[in-house]
BAGURO-152275 format. One record per residue (C-alpha): residue number from 1; x, z negated, y. Coordinates in pm, whole numbers. Layout:
BEGIN
@k: NUM; east: X; up: Z; north: Y
...
//
This chain:
BEGIN
@k: 1; east: -2293; up: 309; north: -1747
@k: 2; east: -2627; up: 185; north: -1745
@k: 3; east: -2800; up: 89; north: -1373
@k: 4; east: -2775; up: -291; north: -1425
@k: 5; east: -2387; up: -231; north: -1451
@k: 6; east: -2179; up: -434; north: -1220
@k: 7; east: -1876; up: -237; north: -1174
@k: 8; east: -1528; up: -362; north: -1104
@k: 9; east: -1472; up: -190; north: -794
@k: 10; east: -1641; up: 90; north: -604
@k: 11; east: -1565; up: 266; north: -250
@k: 12; east: -1819; up: 182; north: 99
@k: 13; east: -1904; up: 492; north: 207
@k: 14; east: -2108; up: 628; north: 481
@k: 15; east: -2267; up: 926; north: 700
@k: 16; east: -1938; up: 891; north: 914
@k: 17; east: -1708; up: 944; north: 629
@k: 18; east: -1947; up: 1222; north: 518
@k: 19; east: -1971; up: 1402; north: 873
@k: 20; east: -1594; up: 1409; north: 926
@k: 21; east: -1557; up: 1549; north: 581
@k: 22; east: -1810; up: 1818; north: 655
@k: 23; east: -1629; up: 1864; north: 1006
@k: 24; east: -1279; up: 1931; north: 840
@k: 25; east: -1470; up: 2172; north: 591
@k: 26; east: -1587; up: 2397; north: 884
@k: 27; east: -1283; up: 2387; north: 1055
@k: 28; east: -1106; up: 2549; north: 794
@k: 29; east: -800; up: 2330; north: 906
@k: 30; east: -731; up: 2213; north: 523
@k: 31; east: -357; up: 2027; north: 531
@k: 32; east: -165; up: 1905; north: 867
@k: 33; east: -422; up: 1904; north: 1120
@k: 34; east: -562; up: 1632; north: 1375
@k: 35; east: -711; up: 1414; north: 1113
@k: 36; east: -383; up: 1367; north: 953
@k: 37; east: -204; up: 1238; north: 1269
@k: 38; east: -550; up: 1019; north: 1404
@k: 39; east: -541; up: 870; north: 1095
@k: 40; east: -189; up: 765; north: 1084
@k: 41; east: -245; up: 641; north: 1467
@k: 42; east: -541; up: 416; north: 1357
@k: 43; east: -253; up: 271; north: 1056
@k: 44; east: 61; up: 270; north: 1281
@k: 45; east: -238; up: 93; north: 1510
@k: 46; east: -320; up: -194; north: 1290
@k: 47; east: -11; up: -216; north: 1122
@k: 48; east: 193; up: -307; north: 1414
@k: 49; east: 400; up: -23; north: 1391
@k: 50; east: 527; up: 263; north: 1572
@k: 51; east: 524; up: 484; north: 1295
@k: 52; east: 249; up: 595; north: 1036
@k: 53; east: 373; up: 887; north: 811
@k: 54; east: 9; up: 996; north: 538
@k: 55; east: 123; up: 1045; north: 226
@k: 56; east: -2; up: 1162; north: -100
@k: 57; east: -36; up: 751; north: -247
@k: 58; east: 114; up: 432; north: -243
@k: 59; east: 344; up: 512; north: -517
@k: 60; east: 489; up: 821; north: -334
@k: 61; east: 486; up: 599; north: -26
@k: 62; east: 740; up: 329; north: -204
@k: 63; east: 912; up: 626; north: -393
@k: 64; east: 1008; up: 780; north: -29
@k: 65; east: 1085; up: 437; north: 147
@k: 66; east: 1347; up: 377; north: -82
@k: 67; east: 1523; up: 729; north: -14
@k: 68; east: 1469; up: 711; north: 316
@k: 69; east: 1664; up: 420; north: 317
@k: 70; east: 1950; up: 559; north: 86
@k: 71; east: 1902; up: 348; north: -276
@k: 72; east: 2006; up: 533; north: -560
@k: 73; east: 2171; up: 571; north: -896
@k: 74; east: 2381; up: 211; north: -931
@k: 75; east: 2214; up: 70; north: -671
@k: 76; east: 1964; up: -314; north: -747
@k: 77; east: 1642; up: -375; north: -603
@k: 78; east: 1522; up: -762; north: -603
@k: 79; east: 1093; up: -699; north: -685
@k: 80; east: 839; up: -960; north: -853
@k: 81; east: 752; up: -878; north: -1178
@k: 82; east: 398; up: -943; north: -1136
@k: 83; east: 241; up: -625; north: -924
@k: 84; east: 104; up: -286; north: -1052
@k: 85; east: 410; up: -142; north: -1234
@k: 86; east: 432; up: 83; north: -966
@k: 87; east: 624; up: -144; north: -719
@k: 88; east: 897; up: -118; north: -955
@k: 89; east: 828; up: 235; north: -1090
@k: 90; east: 968; up: 362; north: -729
@k: 91; east: 1276; up: 192; north: -773
@k: 92; east: 1336; up: 393; north: -1106
@k: 93; east: 1276; up: 701; north: -979
@k: 94; east: 1545; up: 645; north: -757
@k: 95; east: 1742; up: 635; north: -1055
@k: 96; east: 1821; up: 250; north: -914
@k: 97; east: 1694; up: -77; north: -1134
@k: 98; east: 1474; up: -351; north: -1049
@k: 99; east: 1623; up: -672; north: -1104
@k: 100; east: 1291; up: -912; north: -1144
@k: 101; east: 1269; up: -1254; north: -976
@k: 102; east: 989; up: -1521; north: -1145
@k: 103; east: 691; up: -1640; north: -927
@k: 104; east: 532; up: -1867; north: -742
@k: 105; east: 201; up: -2018; north: -950
@k: 106; east: 25; up: -2112; north: -631
@k: 107; east: 108; up: -1763; north: -442
@k: 108; east: 167; up: -1555; north: -748
@k: 109; east: 478; up: -1454; north: -496
@k: 110; east: 809; up: -1389; north: -563
@k: 111; east: 961; up: -1776; north: -532
@k: 112; east: 1189; up: -1713; north: -215
@k: 113; east: 1400; up: -1951; north: -369
@k: 114; east: 1520; up: -1792; north: -689
@k: 115; east: 1576; up: -1468; north: -487
@k: 116; east: 1937; up: -1520; north: -371
@k: 117; east: 2009; up: -1652; north: -745
@k: 118; east: 1922; up: -1273; north: -880
@k: 119; east: 2145; up: -1131; north: -612
@k: 120; east: 2451; up: -881; north: -677
@k: 121; east: 2696; up: -667; north: -508
@k: 122; east: 2495; up: -380; north: -626
@k: 123; east: 2170; up: -538; north: -466
@k: 124; east: 2050; up: -267; north: -171
@k: 125; east: 1735; up: -408; north: -80
@k: 126; east: 1431; up: -680; north: -168
@k: 127; east: 1092; up: -481; north: -233
@k: 128; east: 827; up: -784; north: -192
@k: 129; east: 475; up: -699; north: -281
@k: 130; east: 164; up: -871; north: -115
@k: 131; east: 9; up: -964; north: -398
@k: 132; east: -360; up: -915; north: -397
@k: 133; east: -322; up: -899; north: -63
@k: 134; east: -163; up: -1267; north: -21
@k: 135; east: 149; up: -1221; north: 269
@k: 136; east: 278; up: -1574; north: 191
@k: 137; east: 664; up: -1608; north: 226
@k: 138; east: 671; up: -1267; north: 363
@k: 139; east: 884; up: -1396; north: 701
@k: 140; east: 1049; up: -1617; north: 434
@k: 141; east: 1188; up: -1283; north: 270
@k: 142; east: 1265; up: -1076; north: 599
@k: 143; east: 1537; up: -1351; north: 684
@k: 144; east: 1644; up: -1342; north: 360
@k: 145; east: 1747; up: -975; north: 370
@k: 146; east: 1846; up: -1022; north: 775
@k: 147; east: 2111; up: -1278; north: 612
@k: 148; east: 2223; up: -1064; north: 319
@k: 149; east: 2222; up: -773; north: 561
@k: 150; east: 1962; up: -528; north: 352
@k: 151; east: 1617; up: -385; north: 383
@k: 152; east: 1338; up: -569; north: 346
@k: 153; east: 1042; up: -297; north: 168
@k: 154; east: 698; up: -457; north: 192
@k: 155; east: 448; up: -325; north: -22
@k: 156; east: 173; up: -392; north: 158
@k: 157; east: -45; up: -147; north: -32
@k: 158; east: -329; up: -414; north: -77
@k: 159; east: -311; up: -617; north: 239
@k: 160; east: -421; up: -344; north: 511
@k: 161; east: -557; up: -542; north: 794
@k: 162; east: -422; up: -927; north: 679
@k: 163; east: -274; up: -1084; north: 930
@k: 164; east: 15; up: -1346; north: 847
@k: 165; east: 125; up: -1602; north: 1155
@k: 166; east: -34; up: -1370; north: 1354
@k: 167; east: 153; up: -1084; north: 1259
@k: 168; east: -6; up: -790; north: 1085
@k: 169; east: 117; up: -734; north: 743
@k: 170; east: 325; up: -381; north: 733
@k: 171; east: 529; up: -514; north: 1016
@k: 172; east: 770; up: -755; north: 837
@k: 173; east: 994; up: -512; north: 660
@k: 174; east: 1214; up: -209; north: 775
@k: 175; east: 937; up: -26; north: 630
@k: 176; east: 596; up: -106; north: 483
@k: 177; east: 377; up: 107; north: 231
@k: 178; east: -24; up: 108; north: 203
@k: 179; east: -195; up: 258; north: 14
@k: 180; east: -583; up: 401; north: -52
@k: 181; east: -680; up: 386; north: -377
@k: 182; east: -1098; up: 344; north: -410
@k: 183; east: -1044; up: -42; north: -482
@k: 184; east: -841; up: -93; north: -139
@k: 185; east: -1023; up: -200; north: 194
@k: 186; east: -1039; up: 157; north: 249
@k: 187; east: -974; up: 464; north: 95
@k: 188; east: -922; up: 826; north: 86
@k: 189; east: -951; up: 857; north: -255
@k: 190; east: -600; up: 890; north: -340
@k: 191; east: -305; up: 819; north: -72
@k: 192; east: -88; up: 603; north: 89
@k: 193; east: 111; up: 566; north: 443
@k: 194; east: 470; up: 454; north: 532
@k: 195; east: 489; up: 254; north: 807
@k: 196; east: 802; up: 153; north: 1013
@k: 197; east: 947; up: 96; north: 1347
@k: 198; east: 1278; up: 287; north: 1265
@k: 199; east: 1246; up: 640; north: 1328
@k: 200; east: 1546; up: 836; north: 1131
@k: 201; east: 1306; up: 655; north: 815
@k: 202; east: 1026; up: 775; north: 952
@k: 203; east: 1109; up: 1127; north: 1005
@k: 204; east: 1283; up: 1144; north: 689
@k: 205; east: 975; up: 1026; north: 558
@k: 206; east: 803; up: 1336; north: 712
@k: 207; east: 1063; up: 1582; north: 580
@k: 208; east: 1059; up: 1430; north: 230
@k: 209; east: 643; up: 1460; north: 196
@k: 210; east: 671; up: 1811; north: 291
@k: 211; east: 894; up: 1931; north: 79
@k: 212; east: 1214; up: 1893; north: 286
@k: 213; east: 1104; up: 2094; north: 585
@k: 214; east: 1185; up: 1952; north: 936
@k: 215; east: 1007; up: 1652; north: 1063
@k: 216; east: 887; up: 1787; north: 1364
@k: 217; east: 809; up: 2107; north: 1516
@k: 218; east: 725; up: 2295; north: 1159
@k: 219; east: 415; up: 2401; north: 1218
@k: 220; east: 194; up: 2549; north: 911
@k: 221; east: 222; up: 2885; north: 722
@k: 222; east: -62; up: 3026; north: 876
@k: 223; east: 160; up: 2972; north: 1235
@k: 224; east: 354; up: 3229; north: 1353
@k: 225; east: 708; up: 3008; north: 1314
@k: 226; east: 733; up: 3128; north: 919
@k: 227; east: 1099; up: 3086; north: 964
@k: 228; east: 1069; up: 2705; north: 981
@k: 229; east: 817; up: 2664; north: 722
@k: 230; east: 1037; up: 2860; north: 478
@k: 231; east: 1321; up: 2623; north: 592
@k: 232; east: 1407; up: 2346; north: 366
@k: 233; east: 1766; up: 2118; north: 460
@k: 234; east: 1631; up: 1855; north: 243
@k: 235; east: 1506; up: 1827; north: -124
@k: 236; east: 1165; up: 1722; north: -42
@k: 237; east: 862; up: 1682; north: -269
@k: 238; east: 484; up: 1783; north: -200
@k: 239; east: 334; up: 1435; north: -128
@k: 240; east: 113; up: 1582; north: 192
@k: 241; east: -247; up: 1385; north: 242
@k: 242; east: -473; up: 1636; north: 296
@k: 243; east: -668; up: 1654; north: 612
@k: 244; east: -971; up: 1637; north: 379
@k: 245; east: -885; up: 1269; north: 234
@k: 246; east: -734; up: 1214; north: 585
@k: 247; east: -1098; up: 1232; north: 742
@k: 248; east: -1245; up: 1027; north: 489
@k: 249; east: -984; up: 767; north: 601
@k: 250; east: -1038; up: 827; north: 935
@k: 251; east: -1376; up: 724; north: 908
@k: 252; east: -1289; up: 418; north: 662
@k: 253; east: -1034; up: 324; north: 979
@k: 254; east: -1326; up: 341; north: 1216
@k: 255; east: -1546; up: 104; north: 1011
@k: 256; east: -1240; up: -122; north: 919
@k: 257; east: -1350; up: -419; north: 1122
@k: 258; east: -1705; up: -414; north: 911
@k: 259; east: -1565; up: -331; north: 567
@k: 260; east: -1296; up: -630; north: 608
@k: 261; east: -1598; up: -908; north: 721
@k: 262; east: -1839; up: -755; north: 465
@k: 263; east: -1519; up: -854; north: 193
@k: 264; east: -1489; up: -1180; north: 354
@k: 265; east: -1874; up: -1286; north: 287
@k: 266; east: -1839; up: -1116; north: -75
@k: 267; east: -1481; up: -1349; north: -95
@k: 268; east: -1673; up: -1629; north: 44
@k: 269; east: -2002; up: -1634; north: -174
@k: 270; east: -1763; up: -1614; north: -490
@k: 271; east: -1578; up: -1929; north: -378
@k: 272; east: -1891; up: -2137; north: -289
@k: 273; east: -2085; up: -2037; north: -638
@k: 274; east: -1772; up: -2101; north: -834
@k: 275; east: -1606; up: -2441; north: -623
@k: 276; east: -1618; up: -2701; north: -868
@k: 277; east: -1659; up: -2482; north: -1244
@k: 278; east: -1424; up: -2663; north: -1460
@k: 279; east: -1121; up: -2478; north: -1626
@k: 280; east: -1104; up: -2207; north: -1351
@k: 281; east: -863; up: -2188; north: -1074
@k: 282; east: -1010; up: -1990; north: -747
@k: 283; east: -748; up: -1775; north: -500
@k: 284; east: -678; up: -2034; north: -226
@k: 285; east: -643; up: -1821; north: 130
@k: 286; east: -320; up: -2038; north: 287
@k: 287; east: -251; up: -2148; north: 626
@k: 288; east: -170; up: -1941; north: 851
@k: 289; east: -338; up: -1618; north: 659
@k: 290; east: -628; up: -1421; north: 765
@k: 291; east: -719; up: -1247; north: 507
@k: 292; east: -847; up: -894; north: 416
@k: 293; east: -908; up: -952; north: 41
@k: 294; east: -857; up: -664; north: -183
@k: 295; east: -965; up: -814; north: -498
@k: 296; east: -1115; up: -1169; north: -615
@k: 297; east: -964; up: -1249; north: -957
@k: 298; east: -1012; up: -1590; north: -1109
@k: 299; east: -730; up: -1793; north: -1316
@k: 300; east: -838; up: -1962; north: -1624
@k: 301; east: -692; up: -2303; north: -1638
@k: 302; east: -379; up: -2349; north: -1892
@k: 303; east: -569; up: -2453; north: -2190
@k: 304; east: -624; up: -2056; north: -2234
@k: 305; east: -415; up: -1776; north: -2393
@k: 306; east: -461; up: -1412; north: -2329
@k: 307; east: -649; up: -1427; north: -2680
@k: 308; east: -931; up: -1631; north: -2473
@k: 309; east: -873; up: -1464; north: -2197
@k: 310; east: -949; up: -1113; north: -2349
@k: 311; east: -1218; up: -1291; north: -2532
@k: 312; east: -1365; up: -1374; north: -2201
@k: 313; east: -1358; up: -1058; north: -2070
@k: 314; east: -1454; up: -841; north: -2362
@k: 315; east: -1798; up: -1067; north: -2356
@k: 316; east: -1849; up: -971; north: -1952
@k: 317; east: -1799; up: -632; north: -2067
@k: 318; east: -2069; up: -613; north: -2284
@k: 319; east: -2288; up: -793; north: -2080
@k: 320; east: -2192; up: -507; north: -1824
@k: 321; east: -1996; up: -714; north: -1560
@k: 322; east: -1671; up: -487; north: -1489
@k: 323; east: -1376; up: -719; north: -1552
@k: 324; east: -951; up: -659; north: -1595
@k: 325; east: -687; up: -848; north: -1695
@k: 326; east: -469; up: -851; north: -1335
@k: 327; east: -181; up: -786; north: -1380
@k: 328; east: 26; up: -760; north: -1717
@k: 329; east: 350; up: -841; north: -1609
@k: 330; east: 534; up: -530; north: -1601
@k: 331; east: 898; up: -684; north: -1692
@k: 332; east: 693; up: -684; north: -2083
@k: 333; east: 565; up: -292; north: -2054
@k: 334; east: 789; up: -77; north: -2236
@k: 335; east: 976; up: 114; north: -2028
@k: 336; east: 1128; up: -230; north: -1901
@k: 337; east: 1188; up: -377; north: -2214
@k: 338; east: 1452; up: -77; north: -2266
@k: 339; east: 1639; up: -272; north: -1936
@k: 340; east: 1659; up: -548; north: -2171
@k: 341; east: 1376; up: -762; north: -2036
@k: 342; east: 1130; up: -957; north: -2289
@k: 343; east: 862; up: -1231; north: -2320
@k: 344; east: 1018; up: -1566; north: -2191
@k: 345; east: 1201; up: -1378; north: -1938
@k: 346; east: 1003; up: -1507; north: -1643
@k: 347; east: 764; up: -1761; north: -1779
@k: 348; east: 574; up: -1822; north: -1505
@k: 349; east: 477; up: -1471; north: -1435
@k: 350; east: 339; up: -1457; north: -1799
@k: 351; east: 219; up: -1783; north: -1838
@k: 352; east: 9; up: -1646; north: -1523
@k: 353; east: -86; up: -1284; north: -1638
@k: 354; east: -222; up: -1474; north: -1947
@k: 355; east: -460; up: -1601; north: -1784
@k: 356; east: -637; up: -1411; north: -1518
@k: 357; east: -957; up: -1234; north: -1452
@k: 358; east: -1043; up: -1007; north: -1160
@k: 359; east: -1427; up: -999; north: -1090
@k: 360; east: -1687; up: -742; north: -990
@k: 361; east: -1495; up: -738; north: -593
@k: 362; east: -1628; up: -445; north: -331
@k: 363; east: -1860; up: -481; north: 27
@k: 364; east: -2197; up: -365; north: -190
@k: 365; east: -2189; up: -654; north: -383
@k: 366; east: -2536; up: -867; north: -341
@k: 367; east: -2567; up: -1220; north: -352
@k: 368; east: -2754; up: -1191; north: -672
@k: 369; east: -2490; up: -949; north: -833
@k: 370; east: -2258; up: -1261; north: -747
@k: 371; east: -2431; up: -1501; north: -901
@k: 372; east: -2502; up: -1248; north: -1231
@k: 373; east: -2093; up: -1235; north: -1270
@k: 374; east: -2057; up: -1610; north: -1245
@k: 375; east: -2349; up: -1645; north: -1473
@k: 376; east: -2144; up: -1449; north: -1707
@k: 377; east: -1835; up: -1604; north: -1671
@k: 378; east: -1957; up: -1951; north: -1706
@k: 379; east: -2143; up: -1810; north: -2017
@k: 380; east: -1848; up: -1705; north: -2196
@k: 381; east: -1646; up: -2013; north: -2076
@k: 382; east: -1918; up: -2193; north: -2222
@k: 383; east: -1877; up: -2014; north: -2586
@k: 384; east: -1502; up: -2049; north: -2564
@k: 385; east: -1536; up: -2425; north: -2552
@k: 386; east: -1828; up: -2409; north: -2824
@k: 387; east: -1576; up: -2262; north: -3047
@k: 388; east: -1342; up: -2543; north: -3007
@k: 389; east: -1552; up: -2802; north: -3075
//
């Protein structure tokens, strides 16, 4: 990596994060401690939910959410084919079958008009993803789930801090899940959070993240309550979040407003710079959405395909500009082709997937960085147009 490279993403860390991590190191309490509790409290408040359960990743959170809802072998869960693969993987983890619904080309979220056509007697939940942090239709998904009398699982891993019609992301589903990978609005390195107003779901997730122990009053192996610590009434997992990771989360949540504001500024710079550029579809902020901006993904016009898009990406990388195709369709990945899906199963998702480019996006980008990214993108587009002439 050279000094001039502009990375696709980069965490925004400060002296606040350093201070809290050092505090945890000096405390000697590295797991199941006060930092986890404070972190959970911050996320619960931002999501508008009564409970927040810290876990080792967003993927782990989705897994536990489905288990807590009693979803298992023989069940079907309706979800999107246009997402990071973890959203569908969690359905396979519990032995259920993902039933994909094609997307709306404008919002890149599941088309709500297609959901009920996918319902069968085995449908037990809707797992809706806020793609790139866009919450549009989340209220419609909730209404459909209520009509069908099944739960809505809100995959809000990319939407921390976003609001839709005044409601915070995380509050639309029976249960929601955030993720804190380094490219997210806040990061704990690795980590996630389950949020819910359902006491039973919250207690179940607390137990399952901690090897199936009782959710409350178990202490830790360093306390005198060793009998409870070694009692496992449920088959659980080691999905805990360490105190070091939680310390990062607390520091980041204390700075959440600043981090989101800066992401909004970077997104605005991109939009102003690329507005009117030919052959590029910019991400649009829909009415009622107050975004926190997870990524900045542009889409090439329909005259381009995956081959041209990949040449553009490779050319940008050769010019030391990080970019990526966000996202390859899930149903075309090998584990899902074995379920009978293939090319043409979801044509809108496939068409969009072939033309997306995620540009460098993080709070540390300068106006000069954004201009260089856009110049490089325009250069690569000009080369493609010239090769066609």
